[in-house]
Kinemage of the C-alpha trace (Angstrom):
@kinemage 1
@onewidth
@group {chain A} dominant
@subgroup {mainchain}
@vectorlist {calphas} color= white
{ca met a 1} P -6.106 3.992 -25.987
{ca lys a 2} L -4.355 2.493 -23.553
{ca lys a 3} L -6.048 2.716 -20.285
{ca phe a 4} L -9.420 1.553 -22.253
{ca leu a 5} L -7.395 -1.918 -23.602
{ca ser a 6} L -6.554 -2.333 -20.358
{ca leu a 7} L -10.054 -2.266 -19.013
{ca leu a 8} L -11.520 -4.249 -22.108
{ca leu a 9} L -8.704 -6.794 -20.891
{ca thr a 10} L -9.936 -6.581 -17.256
{ca leu a 11} L -13.321 -7.264 -17.999
{ca ala a 12} L -12.535 -10.186 -20.327
{ca met a 13} L -10.931 -11.778 -17.259
{ca val a 14} L -13.991 -11.109 -14.868
{ca phe a 15} L -16.328 -12.617 -17.481
{ca ala a 16} L -13.956 -15.653 -17.875
{ca leu a 17} L -13.637 -16.402 -14.027
{ca val a 18} L -17.385 -15.708 -13.236
{ca ala a 19} L -18.292 -18.186 -16.238
{ca cys a 20} L -16.611 -20.974 -14.423
{ca gly a 21} L -19.052 -21.112 -11.699
{ca asn a 22} L -16.721 -21.361 -8.815
{ca asn a 23} L -16.614 -17.909 -6.720
{ca thr a 24} L -15.592 -19.543 -3.723
{ca thr a 25} L -12.897 -22.026 -4.290
{ca thr a 26} L -9.746 -21.589 -6.366
{ca thr a 27} L -7.950 -24.258 -8.921
{ca asn a 28} L -4.503 -25.323 -8.905
{ca asn a 29} L -2.936 -26.787 -12.250
{ca asn a 30} L -0.812 -28.843 -9.900
{ca ser a 31} L -3.817 -30.477 -8.985
{ca gly a 32} L -5.243 -34.225 -9.987
{ca asp a 33} L -8.215 -34.617 -9.339
{ca asp a 34} L -11.583 -32.933 -7.630
{ca gln a 35} L -10.750 -34.500 -4.350
{ca asn a 36} L -6.905 -32.671 -4.072
{ca asn a 37} L -8.948 -29.576 -5.379
{ca ala a 38} L -11.078 -29.925 -2.661
{ca asp a 39} L -8.702 -30.636 0.233
{ca asn a 40} L -6.875 -27.118 -1.547
{ca thr a 41} L -9.811 -24.942 -0.800
{ca gly a 42} L -10.779 -26.330 2.564
{ca thr a 43} L -14.338 -26.905 1.366
{ca thr a 44} L -14.000 -30.231 2.439
{ca gly a 45} L -13.706 -28.742 6.649
{ca glu a 46} L -10.333 -29.911 7.031
{ca met a 47} L -7.238 -27.855 6.522
{ca pro a 48} L -5.072 -28.568 3.973
{ca asp a 49} L -1.128 -29.861 4.841
{ca ser a 50} L 0.173 -26.455 2.659
{ca ile a 51} L -1.140 -23.592 1.440
{ca lys a 52} L -0.225 -20.650 -1.192
{ca ile a 53} L -0.650 -17.228 -0.116
{ca gly a 54} L 0.410 -14.511 -3.088
{ca val a 55} L 2.551 -11.652 -2.875
{ca met a 56} L 2.127 -8.690 -5.705
{ca gly a 57} L 4.171 -6.016 -6.028
{ca thr a 58} L 6.417 -3.823 -7.856
{ca met a 59} L 9.397 -5.522 -7.932
{ca thr a 60} L 10.989 -4.192 -10.704
{ca gly a 61} L 10.572 -0.485 -12.711
{ca glu a 62} L 10.510 2.640 -11.031
{ca met a 63} L 8.936 1.467 -7.956
{ca ala a 64} L 11.509 -1.672 -7.548
{ca leu a 65} L 12.378 0.009 -4.102
{ca asp a 66} L 8.816 -0.787 -2.618
{ca gly a 67} L 9.263 -4.266 -4.075
{ca asp a 68} L 12.364 -4.534 -1.945
{ca asn a 69} L 10.608 -3.703 0.954
{ca ile a 70} L 7.763 -6.133 0.128
{ca lys a 71} L 10.194 -8.821 -0.064
{ca gly a 72} L 11.909 -7.959 3.204
{ca ala a 73} L 8.877 -7.990 5.088
{ca ile a 74} L 7.955 -11.300 3.762
{ca ala a 75} L 11.236 -12.913 4.352
{ca val a 76} L 10.770 -11.349 7.978
{ca val a 77} L 7.181 -13.267 8.156
{ca glu a 78} L 8.950 -16.577 6.247
{ca lys a 79} L 11.598 -16.681 9.371
{ca glu a 80} L 9.154 -16.633 11.877
{ca leu a 81} L 7.026 -19.267 10.288
{ca glu a 82} L 9.988 -21.372 9.823
{ca glu a 83} L 10.929 -20.931 13.348
{ca ala a 84} L 7.450 -22.056 14.834
{ca gly a 85} L 7.019 -24.871 12.237
{ca gly a 86} L 4.396 -23.694 10.133
{ca leu a 87} L 1.242 -21.886 10.847
{ca gln a 88} L -0.892 -23.136 13.910
{ca val a 89} L -4.154 -23.847 12.783
{ca gly a 90} L -6.039 -25.459 15.431
{ca asp a 91} L -4.527 -28.571 16.333
{ca lys a 92} L -2.554 -28.657 12.775
{ca leu a 93} L 0.708 -27.023 11.756
{ca val a 94} L -0.014 -25.852 7.894
{ca gln a 95} L 3.046 -25.073 5.990
{ca val a 96} L 2.812 -21.610 4.158
{ca glu a 97} L 4.303 -20.820 0.946
{ca phe a 98} L 4.471 -17.360 -0.527
{ca val a 99} L 3.991 -16.880 -4.287
{ca gln a 100} L 5.804 -13.639 -5.641
{ca gly a 101} L 4.545 -11.811 -8.688
{ca asp a 102} L 5.810 -8.625 -10.114
{ca thr a 103} L 3.367 -5.907 -11.571
{ca glu a 104} L 6.148 -3.599 -12.624
{ca gly a 105} L 3.719 -0.809 -11.741
{ca lys a 106} L 1.746 -1.564 -15.150
{ca pro a 107} L -1.607 -1.988 -14.077
{ca glu a 108} L -2.226 -4.641 -17.251
{ca gln a 109} L 0.547 -6.510 -15.611
{ca ala a 110} L -1.246 -6.755 -12.218
{ca val a 111} L -4.061 -8.244 -13.966
{ca asn a 112} L -1.875 -10.814 -15.530
{ca val a 113} L -0.070 -11.840 -12.041
{ca met a 114} L -3.783 -11.680 -10.251
{ca gln a 115} L -4.958 -14.042 -12.924
{ca arg a 116} L -1.760 -16.727 -12.787
{ca met a 117} L -1.778 -16.649 -8.689
{ca ile a 118} L -5.786 -17.643 -8.805
{ca asn a 119} L -6.202 -19.880 -11.747
{ca gln a 120} L -2.764 -21.506 -11.829
{ca glu a 121} L -0.826 -21.379 -8.302
{ca gly a 122} L -4.274 -21.583 -6.484
{ca val a 123} L -3.525 -18.673 -3.706
{ca val a 124} L -5.878 -18.735 -0.728
{ca ala a 125} L -5.442 -15.034 -0.615
{ca val a 126} L -3.048 -12.383 -2.182
{ca leu a 127} L -1.000 -9.876 -0.257
{ca gly a 128} L -0.662 -6.463 -2.201
{ca pro a 129} L 0.113 -4.722 -4.700
{ca asn a 130} L 1.404 -1.496 -3.528
{ca pro a 131} L 0.051 0.953 -6.148
{ca ser a 132} L -3.380 1.772 -6.161
{ca ser a 133} L -3.806 1.595 -9.892
{ca asp a 134} L -2.755 -1.724 -9.823
{ca cys a 135} L -5.024 -2.769 -7.370
{ca leu a 136} L -7.806 -1.014 -9.281
{ca ala a 137} L -7.236 -3.315 -12.285
{ca ala a 138} L -6.208 -6.858 -10.562
{ca tyr a 139} L -9.161 -6.279 -7.359
{ca glu a 140} L -11.886 -6.783 -9.655
{ca ile a 141} L -10.161 -10.318 -10.690
{ca ser a 142} L -9.889 -11.582 -6.982
{ca gln a 143} L -13.507 -10.171 -6.127
{ca ala a 144} L -14.686 -12.185 -9.063
{ca ala a 145} L -13.015 -15.294 -7.578
{ca gly a 146} L -14.079 -14.990 -4.117
{ca ile a 147} L -10.490 -14.544 -3.165
{ca pro a 148} L -9.547 -12.176 -0.031
{ca ala a 149} L -6.831 -9.607 -1.321
{ca ile a 150} L -5.167 -7.056 1.015
{ca ser a 151} L -2.881 -3.921 -0.004
{ca asn a 152} L -0.125 -2.598 1.952
{ca gly a 153} L -0.036 0.772 0.258
{ca ala a 154} L -2.925 1.390 -2.035
{ca thr a 155} L -4.550 4.131 -0.317
{ca asn a 156} L -7.166 5.286 -2.488
{ca val a 157} L -10.298 5.312 -1.875
{ca gln a 158} L -12.137 3.328 -4.225
{ca val a 159} L -9.901 0.405 -3.918
{ca thr a 160} L -11.813 -1.267 -1.017
{ca glu a 161} L -15.155 -0.150 -2.665
{ca ile a 162} L -14.298 -3.003 -5.736
{ca gly a 163} L -15.961 -5.229 -3.233
{ca asp a 164} L -16.208 -7.358 0.079
{ca tyr a 165} L -13.057 -9.133 -0.546
{ca cys a 166} L -11.017 -6.262 -1.141
{ca phe a 167} L -8.842 -4.757 1.981
{ca arg a 168} L -6.025 -2.304 2.858
{ca ala a 169} L -3.656 -2.589 5.468
{ca cys a 170} L -2.829 1.363 5.336
{ca phe a 171} L -4.898 4.150 6.048
{ca ile a 172} L -6.586 5.797 2.823
{ca asp a 173} L -5.915 9.107 1.002
{ca ser a 174} L -8.817 10.852 2.793
{ca phe a 175} L -7.298 10.706 6.321
{ca gln a 176} L -3.690 11.052 5.400
{ca gly a 177} L -4.832 14.183 3.496
{ca glu a 178} L -6.719 15.394 6.218
{ca ala a 179} L -4.201 14.897 8.555
{ca met a 180} L -1.266 16.708 6.474
{ca ala a 181} L -3.849 19.562 5.960
{ca gln a 182} L -4.523 19.640 9.660
{ca tyr a 183} L -1.079 19.440 10.598
{ca ala a 184} L 0.276 22.495 8.075
{ca val a 185} L -2.625 24.816 9.479
{ca asp a 186} L -1.678 24.079 13.107
{ca glu a 187} L 2.131 23.603 13.251
{ca phe a 188} L 3.035 26.389 10.559
{ca gly a 189} L 0.317 28.480 10.345
{ca ala a 190} L 0.088 27.898 6.652
{ca gln a 191} L -2.837 29.972 4.869
{ca thr a 192} L -2.201 29.205 1.409
{ca ala a 193} L -0.770 26.240 -0.383
{ca ala a 194} L 0.607 24.784 -3.511
{ca ile a 195} L 0.307 21.207 -4.882
{ca leu a 196} L 2.383 19.169 -7.374
{ca tyr a 197} L 0.231 15.955 -8.484
{ca asn a 198} L 0.551 13.146 -10.986
{ca asn a 199} L -2.929 13.174 -12.578
{ca gly a 200} L -1.735 9.673 -14.490
{ca asp a 201} L -1.801 7.919 -10.614
{ca ala a 202} L -4.491 7.142 -8.535
{ca tyr a 203} L -2.448 7.446 -5.665
{ca ser a 204} L -1.382 11.100 -5.845
{ca val a 205} L -4.703 12.010 -7.512
{ca gly a 206} L -6.644 11.089 -4.408
{ca leu a 207} L -4.259 12.763 -2.150
{ca gln a 208} L -4.204 16.063 -3.858
{ca glu a 209} L -7.776 15.901 -3.766
{ca ala a 210} L -8.272 15.130 -0.091
{ca phe a 211} L -5.543 17.785 1.084
{ca ala a 212} L -6.903 20.485 -1.216
{ca ala a 213} L -10.600 19.924 0.014
{ca ala a 214} L -9.325 19.553 3.625
{ca phe a 215} L -6.996 22.681 3.574
{ca glu a 216} L -9.625 24.867 2.380
{ca asp a 217} L -12.338 23.433 4.848
{ca leu a 218} L -9.722 24.465 7.432
{ca gly a 219} L -9.931 28.328 5.979
{ca gly a 220} L -6.927 27.903 3.613
{ca thr a 221} L -6.630 28.665 0.041
{ca ile a 222} L -5.064 26.769 -2.597
{ca val a 223} L -2.898 29.107 -4.743
{ca ala a 224} L -1.647 26.685 -7.181
{ca asn a 225} L -2.723 23.088 -8.213
{ca glu a 226} L -0.306 21.824 -10.927
{ca ala a 227} L -0.545 18.494 -12.565
{ca phe a 228} L 1.829 16.495 -14.578
{ca ala a 229} L 1.161 13.516 -16.775
{ca gly a 230} L 2.782 10.131 -16.000
{ca ser a 231} L 6.018 8.925 -14.418
{ca asp a 232} L 7.824 9.665 -17.613
{ca val a 233} L 7.472 13.361 -16.653
{ca lys a 234} L 11.358 14.806 -16.028
{ca asp a 235} L 10.545 18.347 -16.547
{ca tyr a 236} L 8.332 20.049 -14.136
{ca ser a 237} L 9.754 23.984 -14.843
{ca ala a 238} L 6.072 25.143 -16.164
{ca gln a 239} L 4.434 23.912 -13.178
{ca leu a 240} L 7.147 24.871 -10.790
{ca thr a 241} L 6.844 28.365 -12.152
{ca asn a 242} L 3.269 28.873 -11.501
{ca ile a 243} L 3.903 27.606 -8.144
{ca met a 244} L 6.933 29.969 -7.494
{ca asn a 245} L 4.496 32.982 -8.920
{ca ala a 246} L 1.783 32.210 -6.360
{ca asp a 247} L 4.274 32.248 -3.609
{ca pro a 248} L 2.524 29.578 -0.927
{ca asp a 249} L 3.281 29.049 2.851
{ca val a 250} L 3.623 25.306 2.194
{ca phe a 251} L 4.111 23.127 -1.010
{ca phe a 252} L 2.441 19.825 -0.964
{ca val a 253} L 3.911 16.995 -3.234
{ca pro a 254} L 2.120 13.926 -3.378
{ca thr a 255} L 3.970 11.489 -5.522
{ca thr a 256} L 5.621 8.652 -5.628
{ca asn a 257} L 9.008 8.376 -4.222
{ca asn a 258} L 11.242 8.168 -7.794
{ca met a 259} L 9.680 11.484 -8.661
{ca val a 260} L 10.395 13.263 -5.155
{ca pro a 261} L 14.546 14.083 -5.826
{ca met a 262} L 13.888 15.492 -9.012
{ca ile a 263} L 10.647 17.530 -8.193
{ca val a 264} L 12.326 19.138 -5.070
{ca gln a 265} L 15.888 19.933 -6.448
{ca gln a 266} L 14.121 21.779 -9.275
{ca ala a 267} L 12.073 23.445 -6.940
{ca arg a 268} L 14.471 24.462 -4.637
{ca ala a 269} L 16.679 25.693 -7.776
{ca met a 270} L 13.818 28.046 -8.894
{ca gly a 271} L 14.068 29.271 -5.531
{ca ile a 272} L 10.842 27.810 -4.045
{ca asp a 273} L 11.874 27.611 -0.340
{ca cys a 274} L 8.544 27.355 1.331
{ca gln a 275} L 7.856 24.481 3.828
{ca leu a 276} L 7.663 21.243 2.051
{ca leu a 277} L 5.054 18.594 2.654
{ca gly a 278} L 5.261 15.240 1.723
{ca cys a 279} L 2.885 11.907 2.080
{ca asp a 280} L 3.749 8.297 2.918
{ca ser a 281} L 5.565 7.436 -0.236
{ca trp a 282} L 8.355 9.465 1.207
{ca asp a 283} L 8.956 7.341 3.867
{ca tyr a 284} L 12.609 6.115 3.064
{ca asp a 285} L 15.548 6.844 4.530
{ca phe a 286} L 17.658 6.951 1.055
{ca leu a 287} L 15.604 9.952 0.008
{ca pro a 288} L 17.388 12.827 1.720
{ca gly a 289} L 20.574 11.329 0.292
{ca leu a 290} L 18.973 11.759 -3.114
{ca ile a 291} L 17.617 14.963 -2.821
{ca gly a 292} L 20.202 16.649 -0.902
{ca glu a 293} L 20.174 16.916 3.179
{ca asp a 294} L 20.316 20.983 2.767
{ca leu a 295} L 17.458 20.813 0.007
{ca cys a 296} L 14.874 18.713 2.264
{ca glu a 297} L 16.019 19.896 6.010
{ca gly a 298} L 12.740 20.200 7.699
{ca thr a 299} L 10.293 18.397 5.249
{ca val a 300} L 7.482 16.880 7.131
{ca tyr a 301} L 5.314 13.768 5.790
{ca thr a 302} L 2.399 11.471 6.659
{ca ser a 303} L 3.606 7.956 7.474
{ca gly a 304} L 1.670 4.729 8.815
{ca phe a 305} L 4.886 3.846 10.150
{ca ser a 306} L 8.099 4.997 12.176
{ca thr a 307} L 10.934 3.214 12.977
{ca glu a 308} L 10.615 5.117 16.266
{ca ile a 309} L 7.395 3.371 17.176
{ca glu a 310} L 7.952 1.615 20.734
{ca thr a 311} L 5.590 -1.393 19.708
{ca ala a 312} L 7.668 -1.893 16.049
{ca gln a 313} L 11.203 -2.151 17.767
{ca asp a 314} L 11.202 -5.849 17.353
{ca phe a 315} L 10.230 -5.832 13.743
{ca val a 316} L 12.721 -3.280 12.878
{ca ala a 317} L 15.435 -4.780 14.392
{ca glu a 318} L 14.516 -8.294 12.540
{ca phe a 319} L 14.023 -6.840 9.517
{ca thr a 320} L 17.148 -5.112 9.155
{ca glu a 321} L 19.394 -7.756 10.253
{ca leu a 322} L 17.615 -9.998 7.680
{ca asn a 323} L 17.667 -7.358 4.889
{ca gly a 324} L 20.371 -4.944 5.617
{ca phe a 325} L 18.680 -1.743 5.220
{ca glu a 326} L 15.539 -0.671 7.621
{ca pro a 327} L 12.203 -1.167 7.069
{ca ser a 328} L 9.629 1.691 5.603
{ca phe a 329} L 5.908 2.026 5.250
{ca ala a 330} L 5.651 -0.253 2.567
{ca ser a 331} L 7.602 -3.394 4.195
{ca ala a 332} L 5.596 -2.402 7.556
{ca met a 333} L 2.193 -2.578 5.763
{ca met a 334} L 3.278 -5.456 4.152
{ca tyr a 335} L 3.950 -7.486 7.128
{ca glu a 336} L 0.928 -6.086 9.047
{ca ala a 337} L -1.099 -7.454 5.853
{ca ala a 338} L 0.505 -11.183 6.126
{ca gln a 339} L -0.308 -10.982 10.105
{ca ile a 340} L -4.154 -10.100 9.215
{ca val a 341} L -4.414 -12.782 6.587
{ca leu a 342} L -2.355 -15.590 8.963
{ca asn a 343} L -4.560 -14.521 11.734
{ca ala a 344} L -7.763 -14.719 9.801
{ca ile a 345} L -6.559 -18.489 8.642
{ca gln a 346} L -6.325 -19.482 12.084
{ca thr a 347} L -9.549 -17.688 13.376
{ca ala a 348} L -11.385 -19.323 10.704
{ca gln a 349} L -9.677 -22.699 10.617
{ca ser a 350} L -10.276 -22.861 6.985
{ca val a 351} L -9.068 -21.829 3.575
{ca asp a 352} L -12.261 -21.117 2.502
{ca gly a 353} L -12.342 -17.414 0.684
{ca ala a 354} L -15.692 -16.452 2.240
{ca ala a 355} L -14.299 -17.761 5.687
{ca ile a 356} L -11.051 -15.816 5.176
{ca arg a 357} L -12.638 -12.803 4.347
{ca asp a 358} L -15.075 -12.688 7.326
{ca ala a 359} L -12.431 -13.274 9.732
{ca met a 360} L -10.023 -10.248 8.325
{ca ala a 361} L -13.289 -8.033 8.828
{ca ala a 362} L -13.387 -8.873 12.234
{ca thr a 363} L -9.619 -8.123 12.914
{ca asp a 364} L -8.920 -7.186 16.405
{ca leu a 365} L -5.041 -7.268 16.855
{ca asp a 366} L -2.507 -5.478 18.128
{ca leu a 367} L 0.184 -5.089 15.536
{ca ile a 368} L 3.620 -3.438 15.134
{ca thr a 369} L 2.016 0.116 14.661
{ca gly a 370} L -0.574 -0.541 17.229
{ca his a 371} L -4.005 -1.693 17.448
{ca val a 372} L -6.061 -2.459 14.583
{ca thr a 373} L -9.506 -3.003 13.632
{ca phe a 374} L -11.085 -2.709 10.128
{ca asp a 375} L -14.340 -0.173 9.227
{ca glu a 376} L -17.478 -1.234 7.491
{ca asn a 377} L -15.215 -0.441 4.249
{ca arg a 378} L -12.490 -3.018 5.232
{ca asn a 379} L -10.448 -0.022 5.786
{ca pro a 380} L -8.159 -0.031 8.908
{ca val a 381} L -8.945 1.964 11.877
{ca lys a 382} L -5.175 3.242 12.765
{ca ala a 383} L -2.879 6.463 13.537
{ca cys a 384} L -1.060 8.737 10.628
{ca ala a 385} L 2.277 9.465 12.152
{ca ile a 386} L 4.099 12.680 11.025
{ca ile a 387} L 7.479 12.456 10.419
{ca arg a 388} L 10.245 15.098 10.069
{ca ile a 389} L 13.368 15.040 7.994
{ca glu a 390} L 16.586 16.527 10.031
{ca asn a 391} L 20.156 16.385 9.496
{ca gly a 392} L 19.273 13.526 6.596
{ca glu a 393} L 17.342 11.431 9.531
{ca arg a 394} L 13.773 10.468 9.700
{ca val a 395} L 12.382 11.660 12.915
{ca tyr a 396} L 9.254 10.628 14.063
{ca val a 397} L 7.147 13.755 15.567
{ca thr a 398} L 3.557 12.917 16.685
{ca ser a 399} L 0.596 10.444 15.443
{ca val a 400} L -2.472 11.988 14.445
{ca glu a 401} L -5.521 9.724 15.395
{ca pro a 402} L -8.697 8.914 13.336
{ca glu a 403} L -11.584 10.276 14.323
């Protein structure tokens, strides 16, 4: 019933936006006349003196650590813009304000935040949110309004299928799942695998499906594919018992970072000692401390980022100095998402939604994780990093390039 009500709310907001009859401009409640509105949307052909860009994410709640990384990345971008005097668009310096909104990891809240940013704040583009479930709800709103949106962490393939204003800075679940399955077979000689996933989370479901399909295509067997329902679950003993009895070569846990410590601790306590495999949500330097270094030693996971990547060193240093902790996948992808949008505004020399969208689709940039372009579905063509936990530290192992 909750999902049904959320869907009704989303559709109602989409219809309301479409009924307004203006799908490529935004309104700003602070503006007083039609001319000011035209200036803010770039429809006059001139760049405004200042623009707003939305930043959505899980600033509070169970995924607040992602929110801390998102805010940290935006702090780096703001510092760089301040040092440059603004965003250079043609012969004009434009001031950029980042308007932040907290989705709390709740799709219905993500819809509310997106609605506020478009109709009240008058943003020209949106960065985030990070969870796939939030994007699947909120991007219906931005698509209908003609406002480009780019997620830093939504790896579910359906996110960009919503429409041509929907982008992502991270790789998709199918590539991440395939990369991990290939690595498990090549590196560990795995023939059997078990999976534990959250069937209430689109991100977790997508990764489970991708890994399972790829592992079986490689000749492996999924001996246990166990699900739990929602982030409120704290006891995984029933699912872990089935996994223990299946005695897999590898155990894949595609869940968000807030659930990982408890799952791993319970698994190890039950005697499941096979090779652990994780996903990009594991990419935090605090996890070994929460899990226990001895329990997660040798674990490998996929990520779109590593602090050891040579091209990321300036970003790592600046982020760490500003925020007091090292960046993760979530922060690196938010920084790249911001750079993609800012570059598109510079290229288009406009804040018209369609112009920014087209410039984003034509992205051809060297960013902190390497060279980035987009495919026809607005998914980035970029490498996947394999990270191993050694002595409590995240160690970059290798990168898997897309085919």
